N, C-alpha and C positions, 0 to 999 in steps of 0.2 A: 574561262575556267569555272567561274562561280556558277554559271547557269547549268553546268553539268553536275557539279557537286550537290546542289540543292535537291534535285530529284533523287539522287543517290542517297542523300541523308534521309529524306522522307521515306524512301523505300526501306531503308535499314530500320528505321523506327517502327514502320508498319509491320515488318517481319518480327521484330522483337515483341511488339504488342500481341501479334497473332499467336506467338509461342507461349504467352502467358496463360496460366490456367490456375484453377483452385489448388490449394495446398492439400494434397491427400496423403502426405507422408506422415503427418502427425496433427495434433490438435492446436498447434500454434496458428495464430491468425495472421495471414499474409495481407499485403496491400491489395492484392487482387481479390481476396476474400471479402474485404471491406467495401471495395469500390464496385463490385459486380452489382448489376441491377436486374438481372434476369438469369434464367437457367435454360440454355438452348435446347436441352433434351426434353423439356416440358414447359412450354410457353404459358400453360395455365397454372403452373405451380405458384402457390403463395409463400411457401417455405420449403426448404429441402435440407437434407443432411449433406454437408461437404465431406465429413469424415466421421467414422464410427469404428470403435475397436473394443473387443471384449477379450478377456483372458480368464479362463477358469482352470483351477488346479486343486489338487488335494493338499491339505495340510494334515497335521496329526489329528486322526479321527476323534480322539478323546478331547481335543482342544476345539478346533473350529470346523473340521470336516472339509467342506468344499468352499473355496474362496473365489469370488468373481470380482475382477477389477474392470470397470467400465469407464469409457470416455467418449464424448461425442462433441461435434462442432456443427451447429445448425445456422443456416442463413435465413433471415427473415426478409422477404421481398416487399411486403406491403402489410397494411392493417389486417387484412384477412388472414394473415399468417400468425397473428398474435397467439392464437390458441396453442400453437406448438410450444410456446414459452411456459405453458403450464405442465410441469413435470410431476408424474405420479409413479411411485415405485412400490410394488406390492411385496410384502414380506409374509411368507407362510409361517404357520405355527401349529403346534399340536398341544395336547394337554400338558406335556412334559418338557417341550423344547420349542425353540423358535429361531427364525432367521434374524440376523442383525445387520445393521448398516452403519458405516462409519466413513469419515473423511470425505464428506460431501463438500465439493467446491464448485461454485457456479459463478461465471463472470459474463457480463454483457459488454461487448466491444462495439463502439459506434463512432461515427464522424460527426463533429460539431464545428461548423464553419471551416471544414476541411482539416480539422485537427483531430487526431486519433485520441479517443478517450475510453475509459473502462469503468464499470461499476460492479463491485463484488456483492454477492448475496451474503447477508448477515445470518448468523446461526439462529437469531430470533425470528427469521422469516421462513424457517423450516418447520413444518407441522407434521404431527403423527396422529392418525386416527386409528384407534384400536377396536378390533372386532373379534368375534369368537374364533374364526378360523384363519384370519389374516389381518395384518396391520397395513395401513397405507401411509407412506411418507410422501409428502407433497411440498412443492414450492413453486413460485413464479419468478422468472427472471426480472430484475429491476431495469429501469431506464430503457424501456422498449421503444423502438422507432423503426420505420422502414429502412432496410439496409443494414440493420444491426446483425452481428454475429454472436451467437450464444455458445459458450463452451462450458461443459460441466463434466464432473467425474465423481465416482464414489467406489467404495469397496463393500461387497456384501458377503457375509459369512453364513453358511448354511450347514446344519447338522444332518440334513436329509440327503444321504448319498443316493437314495433311490431316484430323487428328482434332480438329476444333473441339469445344468443350465441349458434351456432351449435357446437357440440363437435365431432371432427373427431378422432375416435379411430384408424382408419386405414389410412396409407399414403403409399408412394412408398418405404419406408424402414421399417423394422420390429421394434417392440417395446416390451420391456420386461414388462413394467408396465405403464398403463395409467389410470388416475383417473379424474373424473369430479364431481364437487360439485355445486349445485345450491340452492339458497335461494329466494323463491318467496312469496311476501305478499299474504295473503289468499283471498284478493278481486280481485286478478289477476288470471284468469284461462287460462292455456295453454293446448293445445293438445300436448302431448309428444309422440314421435314416435321413436322407435329403428329401424334402417335400417341396412340390411346386415345379413348374416348367422352366423357370429361369436357370440358366447355366452358370456354373462357377467360373470365375476368371482364372482361378488357380486353386490347387489343392495339394498340400504337402503333408507328408507324414514321416516320422523318423523315431528311432529309439534313442532316448537319452539315458545314459548310464548313471546309476547311483543318484537318482533325482529325488527320491521320496524318503524322508527321514521320519521315523516314529519310534517312540519308546518301546514298542512291541517288537521291533525288528532289530535283530543283531547286525544285519548288513543292510545298507540302504537299497531300496528297490529300484529297478529300472522303470522307465515310464514311456508310454506311447505319446508322442507329441504331434499334434495335428494343427494345420493352419488352413482355413477356408476363406476365400476372398471372392466378393462379387463387386463388379463395377457397373455404373450407370443403371441402377435398379429403378424401374418405374414404380410409381405409387400403385398400391392395390386398390382398385375401385370396383366395388361390387355392382354388377349390372344384372339385368333381368336374365332369366333362364340359367340360374346358377343354383346348385344344390346347397352346399355349405362352403363359405369362403375358407373355412378351416382346412378343407381338402387341398387348397391350391396356393395359399400364401407361402411364399418361399422361405424356408427355414431349415435348420439342422436340429434333429431331435435325438435324444439319448434315452435308452431303456436299459436298466441294469439287468444283465443276463446271469452273471455268476460272480462269486468271490472265492478265490483259492486261499484257504486259510494256512496258517503257519505249518500245520501238520500235514499239509497236502490235500486235505479234504476240500472238495469243491461243493460249495453251497449254491444251488440254483435258485434264481428268482424269476426267471422267465420260464413259463411252463410250456409243455408241448400240448398239441391238441388231444393226444391220447390221455394226458393227465386231466385236461379240462373235461373231456367226455365222461371220465369216471366221476369227477366231482359233481357234474350235473346229474348224472344217473343216480347218485346216492344223496343228492341235495334234499333237505327236508321240505323245501318249497317246490321248485320246478320239477325236480326229478321224482319226488314222491307223488305229486299230483298227476304226472303223466302215467302212473301205474294204476290209478284209482278208477278203472273202468267199471267196477261194480256200482259206483255211484250213479252211473248214467243209464243203467239197464232199463229203467222204467220211464225214461224221459220222452222217448219218441212216441208219437201217436201211432196207433195200431195200423192205420192205413199206410204209413211210411215204413214201419218195421216189417210189414208183410210183403213189401215189394221185393222182387228179385234183385240181387246185387248187380249194379250196373250204373251207367251214367245218369239215368233218370233218377234213381234212388239217391245217388250222391248229390245231385242238385237239390232234391227235396230235403235232404238232411241239412245241407248248407242253408237253404231258405228258412228252415225251421229254427236253426240256431240264431241267425242274424235277425229274424223277426221276433223272437221270443226274448232274447237277452240284449241288453244295451251296454255300450261302452261308457264308462264313467269319466273318460278323458285322461286317465292315468296310463303312463307308458311303462310303469314298473314291471320288470320281469324277474329280477332276483330278489325275492322277498318271501316272507313266511305266509304264502297264500294257502287257501283252503277252498277247494271246489264247492264245498257245502255252502259257502257264503254266496257265490254267484247263483247257485241253484235256488237258494232261498230268496235272495234279494232281486233276482232277475237283472242284475247290473254288476259290472266288474271291470277289471283292467283288461288291456289288450291281451296280456298273457293268459288270464283266466278264461276269457271268452274263447280264445283259440285252442287252449288245452282242452276245454270242454268239447269243442268241435273235434279235435284229435281223438279224444277218448270215445266219443260216439261212433266215429268212423271205425276205430279199432274194434269196438265192441260188436259192430255189424260185419266184421270180417274184411274190411278194406285195408289196403297197404297204405299207411300214412306215417309221416315223420314230422317232428317239430323243426322249425327253421328259425335260427337266430339272425336278426338283421338290425339295421339302423335306419332311422328316418332321414329324409333328404337334408333337413336342417341340422341333423346331429353329426353329419360327416360319414365317410365310408370307413369301415373297420380296416385296420392294417392286416395284410396277409402274411407278414413276416413272422409273426408269433401271436399267440392268443392274448388279447387284452379284453377281458369281459366287459369293462366299462365302456368300450367302443360300441357295445350293443344296447339298444334301448327298445327293441321291438321283437315280437314273436309271431310267426305265422305257421301254417302247416302246408306240407306238400303231400297231395294225394296222388297215387299212381294208379291209373286205370287203363288196362289194355295197352301197356307200355307207353302211355302218354302221361306226363306229369302235369298236375294242376296246382299252382300256387294259390292258396286261399287265405282270406282274412274276413271273418264274419262280423267285424266291428262296425260296418256301415250298412244301413238299411237299404240304400239305393244302388248297391253295387251288384254287378252281374257275377254269376258263377264263372270262375276262371280269371277274374280281374282282382287286383289288389288296390287299395286306396293310393291316390297320387303321392301322398306323403311317404309311402313305402317304396316308390320306384327309385331305387338307389343303387344301381349297378350290380351288386352281388350280395349274397348272404351265405350263411353257414348251415348246411343240412346236417342235423344231428342224428347219428345212427349208432345206437347203443350196441347193436349186434356185430357190427364190423368196424367201420371207421367213418368219422364225420368228413365232410367235403364241402368245397365251395361250389355254389351254383350261381348262374347268371340270373339277374332279374330283368326280364324283357316284357314289354307290353306287345303281344304278338299281333294284335289286330290294329287296323287304322282307326283313329277317332276322327270323325268327319263333321264339318259344318257345311250345310248346303242352303243356299237361297234360291228360291224359284219365284220370280216376279212375272206377273201378267199385267201389262199396262196399255192404256189407250191414250194417245196424244190428241188433244183437242186443237181446234183452229187457233185458239189464243195462246198456245204454247204450253199450257198446263196439261197435266195428265192425272189419271186415277186408275185404280185397279186393285188387285189384291196380291198378297205374297205369302209364301210359306217358308219358314225356317225349320230345318230339321237338324238334330244333333244325335250323334252316336258315340259310343265309347266314353272316354273321359270327359268330353264336352257335355254329353248328356248327363253324366253323373254330377257334374258341377251345377247344371241347371236344376236338376231334381233336388239337390241339396239346398239350393237357393230358394226354391219354391216352398220349402218347409219353413223358411225364415221370414220371407218378405212377399209382397203382393206380386201378381203376375206382371203388372205394369212396371213395378220397380225392377223385376228380373229382366224384363225386355230392355229397359234403359241401361241395365248393367251389361248385358251381353251384346247389345247392338249399338252401332254408331251411325245414326242417319246422316245423310248429306244435309247441308244447311237448308236445302229447298224441299226436304221431305218431311211429311207428317204421317203418322200412323195411328190407327184406332181399331176398336172392335177385336180385341185379342181373344183368341180361343186356343186352349192348350190340349193336346192329344197325347195319349200314352204316358201320362205322368206316372201311373202306377204299374204299367206294363214294362218292367225293368228290361226285359230281353229285347224290346222293340225300340227303334229310334224315337226320341221325343220330338214333337213338332209344335210349332206355334203358327197359327194362321192369323192374318190381320188385313185390314184395309189400308190402302196407300193413296196419298195425294202428293203430286209433284207440282211445285209452285214456280216452275220455270216460266219465262215470258217470251213473247214474240218481240223482236227488235227490228224495225224497218222492214217488215215483211219476211224476216228470217227467223227460224226457230233453231236454237242451239240447245240440244237436249242431251244431258248426261244420262246414259242408260243405267247407271248404278244408283239405286236408292239408298244403299247402305255401303259402308266401308268394311272390307274384310279386316283391315288393320287401320287404326286411327293414326299411328305414327310409326316410324322406324324404331324398334326397340334397341337398336345397336348404334351407339353414338361415340364410343371411345375411338381414339386414334389407333390403338392396338389393344388386344386382349390376350393375356397369357394364361388362360384357363378355358376349358371346354365350354361349348354352348349346349346346355342340357335341357331339352324340351320335355323330357320324361317319357314321351310316347311318340309314335309315328302319327302324323295326321295330314288331313287334306281339307282344302277350302274350295268350295265350288259355288259359282254364281251363274245362274241361268236367267236371262230376261227375254221374254217374248213381248215385242212392242208393236202395237197396231198404229199405223201412220194415219194422220188426218186426211180427209178428202181435200181435193183442190190444192194439194201441195206436191212438190217434186222433191224426191230424195237427191240431194246434192252430194252428200259425202257421208261415208261410214268410217268409223275409227279403223285405223290400219291394224290388221291381224299381226300378232307378235308372239315370239316364243323365246324363252330364256331357260338356261339350265345351270345347275351347280356342277362343279367338277366331280367326276367319277360317279355319275348318276345320283348325286346327292340331293337333288330336288329339281322341280321343273315348274315353269309358268307357261301356260298355253292360253292365249287370248285370241278369240276369233269373232268376226262379225259377218253376217251374210243376210241377204234379202231372200226370204223363203217363199214369198208370194208378192203380188202386186201391192199388198197393203201391210205386210208383216215383215219385221226384222227380228233376227235372233242374235243375241249377244251371249257369249260363253267365256267365262274366265275360270280356269282350273289351276290351283296351286297345290303342290304336293311336297311333303317333307318325309321321305321314306326312311330317314334315320331319326332315332330318338336323341342321340348324342352326336355332336360334331366336334372334331378336334379344333383347337384354337387356330390352326392354319386356315380353316374355312372362314374365319371371321370377316376379312375384307370382302369375300365373295357373298357372304350372307348379308352384309350391309348393302351392297349393290343390289342384291336380289330383292330386298325389301323396298329399296328405292324404285325399282321397276314396278312393283305391285302398286305403290302409292301413285306413281305417275299414271299408270293405266286407269286406276279407279278415279283419279282426280281430274284427268285431262282428256278423257275420251268424250267425244261429242258426235252426235248424229245431227247433221245439218240439213234442214228442210227449207225450201223456198216456196212461198205462196204463188200459185199460178196467177198470172195477170189476166 
């Protein structure tokens, strides 16, 4: 009987253990919380949130305004996770008021010789650093050790009803459970926006009767009560080909839209685009300067002014402005600008340069409008309602023969019809004072290409020499031209090229550096230091790597892959074979593609004569932006490229 009971007992205990999990119901520390040594959802995690909860509600506006109660439970897995124990809480303030914090409680729970212990934070270990616009409250959990669980809570009071609590579901470490609750009186209306690709596990909303009491109300107000929950939230790790992480970190944001006062009057705080258009039109800075076409009447040289209106004249005007006036590095657009300053100093902000361009075009009879936008690192503007602080850039759109041209004259090396890479950020707002402003897409229409053309001769000892030509167009050419203004051509070559370990290059010559409309090219001599082994030559036909490594290394990525522009990479190598050798093997031709024609790899090798071999590799990315669903395919796509360029061999055997 016993031999049957023992396996049954072990199976029962195994099931009980398997059913154990972290306590995500509250911030109490369970035995499982303390004993856990890893997080199965993220094996690389050094620390993670087991539980997090926030509650934000209104209190008497004359008293505390908005009150947020926060609590969190964090698991430290190893020494690398100790940074998570450094807590910083920002408190905003103005000249007349400030946020306050109270009831800070923090405790470290840990095991010592199998015995559960705890260490509380002392009030003397809490520090406040005061600054002009915000204060910083900080503390570090005591008694840190791997396996510890950190629990803390606090209450924050804020008089700033415009800045309702943003709830960040996602941070730089993973979370098992995160919950946010809000309670908002019915006379306060907020625009609520969920940002990021992660999905909510649950979302609840309800009306709570008579929930808000204040001395100004004869009858308690009803409230909108909401609850948002996310489970198993991955850490947000910023990887290459990302605009601004602010666009994609999962969170809930609130923007005050209106307040209905006691007398029924609705005071609006969120404006319409019609309101904003009027404000810009009559603004003393931006709006006023857009009307000052008389200032530019005598700026154009006569040879440009006398040209008939058309594309050629538009290009000459663009070239004149970008070559005559320089950007001072400032992104300011809403300020007390004066075009007289840039005309005098020949230097100015993004806004002043492009308003000058706008006014010259308008003075010459072209159809042109200002465009408000945001740089890639500033994030994309919200389309739900106007927030002028979302914009930090200004360009112009010229319309010629029903074709729109988005222009920015702030870079010397840019082509007509291109805008700087920093401005390639999805969409922008076209300002039209005569009718209505509208959203426009920002797309780099042409391909930007990188091309290698090698011509090599293999010698009997296995080495090779020859020459090569690299050419760059579009944004690749723009980057090289910009670099050539700052560093030497040898340094530029080392920056843009990754030679194979057996390749050396010399005698660099650069062509079309100043001819902006033409592809830029670099010519140079090549030597390949491969060797013959036991009468066999194993020759890699690639002197350079199109890509040094796979830029995508995450297990998963929950935000788009944004290259900024469509591009292509091309490698052509013509290789002369040595005499008295037999061609044994050529690399196998291969082809790969991304789903829905999202990209392609074409690799081919062939013998074009008795003495010559041709090797061709073509890689194209026909999309500027790929949804996150493409991520695993792009990872594999780059692995194929690396495999082709690193492992392809032409095998030759010496004739006996």
